[in-house]
C-alpha positions in Angstrom: 10.4 8.3 17.8 7.8 5.7 16.7 4.6 6.5 14.9 1.4 4.7 15.6 1.8 2.4 12.6 3.3 -0.9 13.5 4.8 -1.3 10.0 7.1 1.7 10.7 7.6 1.1 14.4 9.0 -2.4 14.4 12.1 -1.7 12.2 12.8 1.4 14.3 12.7 -0.6 17.6 14.9 -3.3 16.1 17.4 -0.7 15.1 17.5 0.9 18.6 18.0 -2.5 20.2 20.7 -3.7 17.8 22.6 -0.4 18.1 22.4 -0.4 21.9 23.8 -4.0 21.9 26.6 -2.9 19.6 27.4 0.0 22.0 27.5 -2.5 24.9 30.1 -4.5 23.0 32.2 -1.4 22.4 31.8 -1.6 18.7 32.2 1.5 16.5 29.9 0.2 13.8 26.3 1.1 13.5 23.3 -0.5 11.9 21.0 1.5 9.7 17.6 0.3 8.6 14.7 1.7 6.7 11.4 0.6 5.6 9.5 1.6 2.5 6.0 0.3 2.0 6.1 0.8 -1.8 9.0 0.4 -4.0 9.9 3.6 -5.8 9.9 3.3 -9.6 12.2 5.7 -11.4 11.7 4.7 -15.0 8.9 6.4 -17.0 8.1 3.1 -18.7 7.1 1.4 -15.5 5.1 4.5 -14.4 3.2 4.4 -17.7 2.6 0.7 -17.4 1.2 1.1 -13.9 -1.0 4.0 -15.0 -2.5 2.2 -17.9 -3.1 -0.9 -15.9 -5.0 1.1 -13.3 -6.9 3.1 -15.9 -8.0 -0.1 -17.7 -9.1 -1.7 -14.5 -11.2 1.4 -13.6 -12.7 1.5 -17.1 -13.8 -2.1 -16.8 -15.2 -1.5 -13.4 -17.1 1.5 -14.5 -18.5 -0.4 -17.4 -19.8 -3.1 -15.1 -21.5 -0.9 -12.5 -24.5 0.6 -14.4 -26.1 -2.8 -15.3 -25.9 -3.7 -11.6 -28.0 -0.6 -10.7 -30.4 -1.3 -13.6 -31.0 -4.9 -12.5 -31.6 -3.7 -8.9 -34.1 -1.1 -9.9 -35.9 -3.6 -12.3 -36.3 -6.0 -9.4 -37.7 -3.3 -7.3 -40.2 -2.5 -10.1 -41.3 -6.1 -10.3 -41.8 -6.4 -6.6 -43.5 -3.0 -6.6 -41.5 -1.8 -3.6 
């Protein structure tokens, strides 16, 4: 019933315990719970916004990495390693 991930396991165990307590009290109601790690976005505007934010972040990151490698190799050249 419960996967190895504690994020999904805890709500399931709470649901089982709460529903068994309700059965002990002869109640006909049931409690349903669910957990979603990420909220689901349905609008295309928000999907586009998330996509362009991630793309701009990756482009900035990609622009900053080559100088890091160049500085490292220049230091190796100066030390003659």
